[in-house]
PQR file of N, CA, C, O and H, with PARSE charges and radii, in Angstrom:
ATOM      1  N   MET A   1      48.722  37.339 -78.583 -0.4000 1.5000
ATOM      2  CA  MET A   1      47.412  37.506 -79.130 -0.0000 2.0000
ATOM      3  C   MET A   1      47.460  38.674 -80.094  0.5500 1.7000
ATOM      4  O   MET A   1      48.132  39.673 -79.840 -0.5500 1.4000
ATOM      5  N   SER A   2      46.746  38.547 -81.199 -0.4000 1.5000
ATOM      6  CA  SER A   2      46.656  39.650 -82.144 -0.0000 2.0000
ATOM      7  C   SER A   2      45.236  39.758 -82.679  0.5500 1.7000
ATOM      8  O   SER A   2      44.505  38.771 -82.752 -0.5500 1.4000
ATOM      9  H   SER A   2      46.200  37.736 -81.406  0.4000 1.0000
ATOM     10  N   ILE A   3      44.863  40.975 -83.050 -0.4000 1.5000
ATOM     11  CA  ILE A   3      43.570  41.240 -83.672 -0.0000 2.0000
ATOM     12  C   ILE A   3      43.842  41.875 -85.022  0.5500 1.7000
ATOM     13  O   ILE A   3      44.586  42.851 -85.124 -0.5500 1.4000
ATOM     14  H   ILE A   3      45.457  41.777 -82.991  0.4000 1.0000
ATOM     15  N   SER A   4      43.231  41.310 -86.061 -0.4000 1.5000
ATOM     16  CA  SER A   4      43.387  41.818 -87.423 -0.0000 2.0000
ATOM     17  C   SER A   4      42.024  42.159 -87.994  0.5500 1.7000
ATOM     18  O   SER A   4      41.017  41.546 -87.640 -0.5500 1.4000
ATOM     19  H   SER A   4      42.627  40.517 -85.977  0.4000 1.0000
ATOM     20  N   ASP A   5      42.002  43.154 -88.889 -0.4000 1.5000
ATOM     21  CA  ASP A   5      40.738  43.482 -89.547 -0.0000 2.0000
ATOM     22  C   ASP A   5      40.504  42.517 -90.704  0.5500 1.7000
ATOM     23  O   ASP A   5      41.317  41.627 -90.954 -0.5500 1.4000
ATOM     24  H   ASP A   5      42.820  43.653 -89.176  0.4000 1.0000
ATOM     25  N   ILE A   6      39.402  42.697 -91.400 -0.4000 1.5000
ATOM     26  CA  ILE A   6      39.000  41.766 -92.458 -0.0000 2.0000
ATOM     27  C   ILE A   6      40.004  41.731 -93.616  0.5500 1.7000
ATOM     28  O   ILE A   6      40.080  40.738 -94.340 -0.5500 1.4000
ATOM     29  H   ILE A   6      38.742  43.420 -91.197  0.4000 1.0000
ATOM     30  N   SER A   7      40.778  42.819 -93.794 -0.4000 1.5000
ATOM     31  CA  SER A   7      41.776  42.861 -94.868 -0.0000 2.0000
ATOM     32  C   SER A   7      43.084  42.189 -94.461  0.5500 1.7000
ATOM     33  O   SER A   7      43.976  42.014 -95.291 -0.5500 1.4000
ATOM     34  H   SER A   7      40.716  43.626 -93.207  0.4000 1.0000
ATOM     35  N   GLY A   8      43.204  41.804 -93.167 -0.4000 1.5000
ATOM     36  CA  GLY A   8      44.412  41.152 -92.697 -0.0000 2.0000
ATOM     37  C   GLY A   8      45.379  42.092 -91.996  0.5500 1.7000
ATOM     38  O   GLY A   8      46.423  41.655 -91.514 -0.5500 1.4000
ATOM     39  H   GLY A   8      42.479  41.946 -92.493  0.4000 1.0000
ATOM     40  N   LYS A   9      45.048  43.377 -91.932 -0.4000 1.5000
ATOM     41  CA  LYS A   9      45.914  44.356 -91.266 -0.0000 2.0000
ATOM     42  C   LYS A   9      45.842  44.159 -89.753  0.5500 1.7000
ATOM     43  O   LYS A   9      44.758  44.183 -89.170 -0.5500 1.4000
ATOM     44  H   LYS A   9      44.199  43.732 -92.324  0.4000 1.0000
ATOM     45  N   GLU A  10      47.000  43.966 -89.122 -0.4000 1.5000
ATOM     46  CA  GLU A  10      47.040  43.793 -87.676 -0.0000 2.0000
ATOM     47  C   GLU A  10      46.802  45.140 -86.997  0.5500 1.7000
ATOM     48  O   GLU A  10      47.506  46.114 -87.266 -0.5500 1.4000
ATOM     49  H   GLU A  10      47.880  43.947 -89.595  0.4000 1.0000
ATOM     50  N   ILE A  11      45.797  45.187 -86.110 -0.4000 1.5000
ATOM     51  CA  ILE A  11      45.468  46.446 -85.442 -0.0000 2.0000
ATOM     52  C   ILE A  11      45.767  46.415 -83.950  0.5500 1.7000
ATOM     53  O   ILE A  11      45.731  47.449 -83.283 -0.5500 1.4000
ATOM     54  H   ILE A  11      45.225  44.397 -85.892  0.4000 1.0000
ATOM     55  N   PHE A  12      46.063  45.226 -83.425 -0.4000 1.5000
ATOM     56  CA  PHE A  12      46.400  45.104 -82.013 -0.0000 2.0000
ATOM     57  C   PHE A  12      47.221  43.840 -81.820  0.5500 1.7000
ATOM     58  O   PHE A  12      46.932  42.805 -82.420 -0.5500 1.4000
ATOM     59  H   PHE A  12      46.092  44.386 -83.966  0.4000 1.0000
ATOM     60  N   SER A  13      48.240  43.928 -80.987 -0.4000 1.5000
ATOM     61  CA  SER A  13      49.052  42.761 -80.687 -0.0000 2.0000
ATOM     62  C   SER A  13      49.620  42.913 -79.279  0.5500 1.7000
ATOM     63  O   SER A  13      50.077  43.989 -78.893 -0.5500 1.4000
ATOM     64  H   SER A  13      48.476  44.769 -80.500  0.4000 1.0000
ATOM     65  N   GLN A  14      49.585  41.817 -78.518 -0.4000 1.5000
ATOM     66  CA  GLN A  14      50.112  41.854 -77.153 -0.0000 2.0000
ATOM     67  C   GLN A  14      50.442  40.435 -76.711  0.5500 1.7000
ATOM     68  O   GLN A  14      49.692  39.499 -76.989 -0.5500 1.4000
ATOM     69  H   GLN A  14      49.214  40.943 -78.831  0.4000 1.0000
ATOM     70  N   ASN A  15      51.563  40.283 -76.023 -0.4000 1.5000
ATOM     71  CA  ASN A  15      51.896  38.993 -75.411 -0.0000 2.0000
ATOM     72  C   ASN A  15      51.063  38.835 -74.156  0.5500 1.7000
ATOM     73  O   ASN A  15      50.888  39.784 -73.392 -0.5500 1.4000
ATOM     74  H   ASN A  15      52.172  41.043 -75.797  0.4000 1.0000
ATOM     75  N   ILE A  16      50.547  37.630 -73.945 -0.4000 1.5000
ATOM     76  CA  ILE A  16      49.745  37.373 -72.751 -0.0000 2.0000
ATOM     77  C   ILE A  16      50.352  36.214 -71.970  0.5500 1.7000
ATOM     78  O   ILE A  16      50.899  35.273 -72.545 -0.5500 1.4000
ATOM     79  H   ILE A  16      50.689  36.859 -74.566  0.4000 1.0000
ATOM     80  N   ASN A  17      50.242  36.304 -70.656 -0.4000 1.5000
ATOM     81  CA  ASN A  17      50.785  35.271 -69.785 -0.0000 2.0000
ATOM     82  C   ASN A  17      49.766  34.781 -68.769  0.5500 1.7000
ATOM     83  O   ASN A  17      50.140  34.193 -67.754 -0.5500 1.4000
ATOM     84  H   ASN A  17      49.797  37.068 -70.189  0.4000 1.0000
ATOM     85  N   SER A  18      48.481  35.016 -69.028 -0.4000 1.5000
ATOM     86  CA  SER A  18      47.444  34.579 -68.096 -0.0000 2.0000
ATOM     87  C   SER A  18      46.241  34.068 -68.879  0.5500 1.7000
ATOM     88  O   SER A  18      46.221  34.113 -70.109 -0.5500 1.4000
ATOM     89  H   SER A  18      48.178  35.494 -69.852  0.4000 1.0000
ATOM     90  N   ASN A  19      45.240  33.582 -68.150 -0.4000 1.5000
ATOM     91  CA  ASN A  19      44.039  33.044 -68.783 -0.0000 2.0000
ATOM     92  C   ASN A  19      43.028  34.113 -69.153  0.5500 1.7000
ATOM     93  O   ASN A  19      42.082  33.846 -69.894 -0.5500 1.4000
ATOM     94  H   ASN A  19      45.257  33.545 -67.151  0.4000 1.0000
ATOM     95  N   MET A  20      43.222  35.326 -68.643 -0.4000 1.5000
ATOM     96  CA  MET A  20      42.247  36.388 -68.870 -0.0000 2.0000
ATOM     97  C   MET A  20      42.975  37.676 -69.253  0.5500 1.7000
ATOM     98  O   MET A  20      44.050  37.979 -68.735 -0.5500 1.4000
ATOM     99  H   MET A  20      43.991  35.543 -68.041  0.4000 1.0000
ATOM    100  N   MET A  21      42.361  38.428 -70.174 -0.4000 1.5000
ATOM    101  CA  MET A  21      42.994  39.648 -70.646 -0.0000 2.0000
ATOM    102  C   MET A  21      41.927  40.631 -71.076  0.5500 1.7000
ATOM    103  O   MET A  21      40.903  40.230 -71.629 -0.5500 1.4000
ATOM    104  H   MET A  21      41.487  38.182 -70.595  0.4000 1.0000
ATOM    105  N   GLU A  22      42.149  41.916 -70.831 -0.4000 1.5000
ATOM    106  CA  GLU A  22      41.235  42.963 -71.264 -0.0000 2.0000
ATOM    107  C   GLU A  22      41.908  43.763 -72.366  0.5500 1.7000
ATOM    108  O   GLU A  22      43.058  44.179 -72.234 -0.5500 1.4000
ATOM    109  H   GLU A  22      42.981  42.242 -70.381  0.4000 1.0000
ATOM    110  N   VAL A  23      41.173  43.974 -73.459 -0.4000 1.5000
ATOM    111  CA  VAL A  23      41.696  44.742 -74.590 -0.0000 2.0000
ATOM    112  C   VAL A  23      41.019  46.100 -74.568  0.5500 1.7000
ATOM    113  O   VAL A  23      39.810  46.203 -74.773 -0.5500 1.4000
ATOM    114  H   VAL A  23      40.238  43.635 -73.566  0.4000 1.0000
ATOM    115  N   ASN A  24      41.801  47.139 -74.320 -0.4000 1.5000
ATOM    116  CA  ASN A  24      41.277  48.506 -74.312 -0.0000 2.0000
ATOM    117  C   ASN A  24      41.544  49.147 -75.669  0.5500 1.7000
ATOM    118  O   ASN A  24      42.419  50.001 -75.810 -0.5500 1.4000
ATOM    119  H   ASN A  24      42.783  47.055 -74.154  0.4000 1.0000
ATOM    120  N   GLN A  25      40.784  48.724 -76.644 -0.4000 1.5000
ATOM    121  CA  GLN A  25      40.965  49.185 -78.018 -0.0000 2.0000
ATOM    122  C   GLN A  25      39.599  49.565 -78.569  0.5500 1.7000
ATOM    123  O   GLN A  25      38.666  48.765 -78.500 -0.5500 1.4000
ATOM    124  H   GLN A  25      40.073  48.030 -76.529  0.4000 1.0000
ATOM    125  N   GLN A  26      39.463  50.765 -79.112 -0.4000 1.5000
ATOM    126  CA  GLN A  26      38.208  51.179 -79.727 -0.0000 2.0000
ATOM    127  C   GLN A  26      38.121  50.563 -81.124  0.5500 1.7000
ATOM    128  O   GLN A  26      38.852  50.968 -82.028 -0.5500 1.4000
ATOM    129  H   GLN A  26      40.221  51.415 -79.168  0.4000 1.0000
ATOM    130  N   LEU A  27      37.239  49.596 -81.301 -0.4000 1.5000
ATOM    131  CA  LEU A  27      37.067  48.937 -82.594 -0.0000 2.0000
ATOM    132  C   LEU A  27      35.777  49.409 -83.235  0.5500 1.7000
ATOM    133  O   LEU A  27      34.727  49.428 -82.593 -0.5500 1.4000
ATOM    134  H   LEU A  27      36.645  49.266 -80.567  0.4000 1.0000
ATOM    135  N   SER A  28      35.854  49.783 -84.486 -0.4000 1.5000
ATOM    136  CA  SER A  28      34.662  50.169 -85.242 -0.0000 2.0000
ATOM    137  C   SER A  28      33.839  48.934 -85.543  0.5500 1.7000
ATOM    138  O   SER A  28      34.336  47.812 -85.453 -0.5500 1.4000
ATOM    139  H   SER A  28      36.706  49.767 -85.008  0.4000 1.0000
ATOM    140  N   ASP A  29      32.577  49.139 -85.901 -0.4000 1.5000
ATOM    141  CA  ASP A  29      31.737  48.018 -86.313 -0.0000 2.0000
ATOM    142  C   ASP A  29      32.427  47.257 -87.438  0.5500 1.7000
ATOM    143  O   ASP A  29      33.007  47.860 -88.341 -0.5500 1.4000
ATOM    144  H   ASP A  29      32.174  50.051 -85.974  0.4000 1.0000
ATOM    145  N   GLY A  30      32.362  45.952 -87.381 -0.4000 1.5000
ATOM    146  CA  GLY A  30      32.960  45.150 -88.439 -0.0000 2.0000
ATOM    147  C   GLY A  30      33.346  43.772 -87.957  0.5500 1.7000
ATOM    148  O   GLY A  30      33.030  43.366 -86.839 -0.5500 1.4000
ATOM    149  H   GLY A  30      31.891  45.462 -86.647  0.4000 1.0000
ATOM    150  N   ILE A  31      34.038  43.063 -88.831 -0.4000 1.5000
ATOM    151  CA  ILE A  31      34.485  41.703 -88.561 -0.0000 2.0000
ATOM    152  C   ILE A  31      35.996  41.727 -88.367  0.5500 1.7000
ATOM    153  O   ILE A  31      36.726  42.334 -89.150 -0.5500 1.4000
ATOM    154  H   ILE A  31      34.295  43.393 -89.739  0.4000 1.0000
ATOM    155  N   TYR A  32      36.451  41.060 -87.315 -0.4000 1.5000
ATOM    156  CA  TYR A  32      37.866  40.996 -86.985 -0.0000 2.0000
ATOM    157  C   TYR A  32      38.239  39.545 -86.726  0.5500 1.7000
ATOM    158  O   TYR A  32      37.375  38.702 -86.488 -0.5500 1.4000
ATOM    159  H   TYR A  32      35.858  40.567 -86.679  0.4000 1.0000
ATOM    160  N   PHE A  33      39.528  39.266 -86.776 -0.4000 1.5000
ATOM    161  CA  PHE A  33      40.036  37.940 -86.468 -0.0000 2.0000
ATOM    162  C   PHE A  33      40.989  38.042 -85.288  0.5500 1.7000
ATOM    163  O   PHE A  33      41.888  38.883 -85.269 -0.5500 1.4000
ATOM    164  H   PHE A  33      40.230  39.951 -86.970  0.4000 1.0000
ATOM    165  N   VAL A  34      40.781  37.174 -84.305 -0.4000 1.5000
ATOM    166  CA  VAL A  34      41.627  37.126 -83.119 -0.0000 2.0000
ATOM    167  C   VAL A  34      42.471  35.861 -83.205  0.5500 1.7000
ATOM    168  O   VAL A  34      41.939  34.768 -83.400 -0.5500 1.4000
ATOM    169  H   VAL A  34      40.051  36.491 -84.320  0.4000 1.0000
ATOM    170  N   GLN A  35      43.789  36.010 -83.060 -0.4000 1.5000
ATOM    171  CA  GLN A  35      44.685  34.862 -83.121 -0.0000 2.0000
ATOM    172  C   GLN A  35      45.454  34.727 -81.815  0.5500 1.7000
ATOM    173  O   GLN A  35      45.961  35.704 -81.264 -0.5500 1.4000
ATOM    174  H   GLN A  35      44.221  36.898 -82.902  0.4000 1.0000
ATOM    175  N   PHE A  36      45.526  33.493 -81.339 -0.4000 1.5000
ATOM    176  CA  PHE A  36      46.328  33.138 -80.179 -0.0000 2.0000
ATOM    177  C   PHE A  36      47.387  32.153 -80.640  0.5500 1.7000
ATOM    178  O   PHE A  36      47.068  31.137 -81.257 -0.5500 1.4000
ATOM    179  H   PHE A  36      45.114  32.699 -81.787  0.4000 1.0000
ATOM    180  N   LYS A  37      48.639  32.447 -80.343 -0.4000 1.5000
ATOM    181  CA  LYS A  37      49.734  31.558 -80.722 -0.0000 2.0000
ATOM    182  C   LYS A  37      50.425  31.047 -79.465  0.5500 1.7000
ATOM    183  O   LYS A  37      50.720  31.814 -78.549 -0.5500 1.4000
ATOM    184  H   LYS A  37      48.898  33.272 -79.841  0.4000 1.0000
ATOM    185  N   SER A  38      50.675  29.756 -79.433 -0.4000 1.5000
ATOM    186  CA  SER A  38      51.398  29.133 -78.326 -0.0000 2.0000
ATOM    187  C   SER A  38      52.798  28.789 -78.814  0.5500 1.7000
ATOM    188  O   SER A  38      52.969  27.941 -79.690 -0.5500 1.4000
ATOM    189  H   SER A  38      50.435  29.133 -80.177  0.4000 1.0000
ATOM    190  N   LEU A  39      53.783  29.444 -78.249 -0.4000 1.5000
ATOM    191  CA  LEU A  39      55.162  29.179 -78.667 -0.0000 2.0000
ATOM    192  C   LEU A  39      55.664  27.830 -78.177  0.5500 1.7000
ATOM    193  O   LEU A  39      56.429  27.157 -78.869 -0.5500 1.4000
ATOM    194  H   LEU A  39      53.645  30.132 -77.538  0.4000 1.0000
ATOM    195  N   GLU A  40      55.234  27.434 -76.982 -0.4000 1.5000
ATOM    196  CA  GLU A  40      55.712  26.175 -76.419 -0.0000 2.0000
ATOM    197  C   GLU A  40      55.184  24.961 -77.188  0.5500 1.7000
ATOM    198  O   GLU A  40      55.921  24.004 -77.424 -0.5500 1.4000
ATOM    199  H   GLU A  40      54.612  27.980 -76.420  0.4000 1.0000
ATOM    200  N   LYS A  41      53.928  25.002 -77.571 -0.4000 1.5000
ATOM    201  CA  LYS A  41      53.307  23.839 -78.206 -0.0000 2.0000
ATOM    202  C   LYS A  41      53.143  24.012 -79.708  0.5500 1.7000
ATOM    203  O   LYS A  41      52.569  23.149 -80.373 -0.5500 1.4000
ATOM    204  H   LYS A  41      53.329  25.779 -77.379  0.4000 1.0000
ATOM    205  N   ASN A  42      53.646  25.125 -80.253 -0.4000 1.5000
ATOM    206  CA  ASN A  42      53.579  25.391 -81.690 -0.0000 2.0000
ATOM    207  C   ASN A  42      52.142  25.258 -82.217  0.5500 1.7000
ATOM    208  O   ASN A  42      51.898  24.588 -83.220 -0.5500 1.4000
ATOM    209  H   ASN A  42      54.113  25.826 -79.713  0.4000 1.0000
ATOM    210  N   MET A  43      51.194  25.912 -81.519 -0.4000 1.5000
ATOM    211  CA  MET A  43      49.785  25.846 -81.879 -0.0000 2.0000
ATOM    212  C   MET A  43      49.276  27.234 -82.245  0.5500 1.7000
ATOM    213  O   MET A  43      49.809  28.242 -81.782 -0.5500 1.4000
ATOM    214  H   MET A  43      51.393  26.456 -80.705  0.4000 1.0000
ATOM    215  N   LEU A  44      48.240  27.277 -83.081 -0.4000 1.5000
ATOM    216  CA  LEU A  44      47.608  28.521 -83.493 -0.0000 2.0000
ATOM    217  C   LEU A  44      46.093  28.348 -83.409  0.5500 1.7000
ATOM    218  O   LEU A  44      45.543  27.376 -83.927 -0.5500 1.4000
ATOM    219  H   LEU A  44      47.808  26.458 -83.457  0.4000 1.0000
ATOM    220  N   PHE A  45      45.421  29.300 -82.752 -0.4000 1.5000
ATOM    221  CA  PHE A  45      43.959  29.294 -82.658 -0.0000 2.0000
ATOM    222  C   PHE A  45      43.460  30.625 -83.224  0.5500 1.7000
ATOM    223  O   PHE A  45      43.937  31.689 -82.830 -0.5500 1.4000
ATOM    224  H   PHE A  45      45.867  30.090 -82.332  0.4000 1.0000
ATOM    225  N   THR A  46      42.509  30.562 -84.141 -0.4000 1.5000
ATOM    226  CA  THR A  46      41.935  31.772 -84.746 -0.0000 2.0000
ATOM    227  C   THR A  46      40.426  31.762 -84.543  0.5500 1.7000
ATOM    228  O   THR A  46      39.772  30.734 -84.715 -0.5500 1.4000
ATOM    229  H   THR A  46      42.121  29.698 -84.462  0.4000 1.0000
ATOM    230  N   SER A  47      39.879  32.922 -84.174 -0.4000 1.5000
ATOM    231  CA  SER A  47      38.442  33.060 -83.966 -0.0000 2.0000
ATOM    232  C   SER A  47      37.966  34.353 -84.606  0.5500 1.7000
ATOM    233  O   SER A  47      38.713  35.326 -84.698 -0.5500 1.4000
ATOM    234  H   SER A  47      40.410  33.757 -84.034  0.4000 1.0000
ATOM    235  N   LYS A  48      36.711  34.353 -85.049 -0.4000 1.5000
ATOM    236  CA  LYS A  48      36.116  35.545 -85.638 -0.0000 2.0000
ATOM    237  C   LYS A  48      35.465  36.378 -84.532  0.5500 1.7000
ATOM    238  O   LYS A  48      34.822  35.838 -83.632 -0.5500 1.4000
ATOM    239  H   LYS A  48      36.104  33.562 -84.974  0.4000 1.0000
ATOM    240  N   LEU A  49      35.638  37.687 -84.609 -0.4000 1.5000
ATOM    241  CA  LEU A  49      35.061  38.620 -83.656 -0.0000 2.0000
ATOM    242  C   LEU A  49      34.208  39.621 -84.430  0.5500 1.7000
ATOM    243  O   LEU A  49      34.710  40.293 -85.332 -0.5500 1.4000
ATOM    244  H   LEU A  49      36.160  38.126 -85.340  0.4000 1.0000
ATOM    245  N   VAL A  50      32.913  39.729 -84.083 -0.4000 1.5000
ATOM    246  CA  VAL A  50      32.013  40.668 -84.757 -0.0000 2.0000
ATOM    247  C   VAL A  50      31.677  41.785 -83.775  0.5500 1.7000
ATOM    248  O   VAL A  50      31.203  41.523 -82.669 -0.5500 1.4000
ATOM    249  H   VAL A  50      32.506  39.184 -83.351  0.4000 1.0000
ATOM    250  N   ILE A  51      31.922  43.029 -84.176 -0.4000 1.5000
ATOM    251  CA  ILE A  51      31.644  44.193 -83.346 -0.0000 2.0000
ATOM    252  C   ILE A  51      30.433  44.932 -83.922  0.5500 1.7000
ATOM    253  O   ILE A  51      30.425  45.307 -85.094 -0.5500 1.4000
ATOM    254  H   ILE A  51      32.307  43.243 -85.074  0.4000 1.0000
ATOM    255  N   LYS A  52      29.418  45.135 -83.087 -0.4000 1.5000
ATOM    256  CA  LYS A  52      28.236  45.931 -83.450 -0.0000 2.0000
ATOM    257  C   LYS A  52      27.974  46.889 -82.300  0.5500 1.7000
ATOM    258  O   LYS A  52      27.552  46.470 -81.223 -0.5500 1.4000
ATOM    259  H   LYS A  52      29.425  44.831 -82.135  0.4000 1.0000
ATOM    260  N   ASN A  53      28.222  48.170 -82.523 -0.4000 1.5000
ATOM    261  CA  ASN A  53      27.994  49.173 -81.486 -0.0000 2.0000
ATOM    262  C   ASN A  53      26.587  49.709 -81.552  0.5500 1.7000
ATOM    263  O   ASN A  53      26.214  50.567 -80.752 -0.5500 1.4000
ATOM    264  H   ASN A  53      28.565  48.510 -83.398  0.4000 1.0000
TER
END
């Protein structure tokens, strides 16, 4: 899983092996993109994340 800012800069990345995960990252207000990649099935899922503190 990775989180990138609106410019495409990766600000967080971590391999996950479960259905649930907690991200302890202080994100400023803004729009981010979260990507999940499956190596076994060669799949990519991208979602938009909006942070408003």
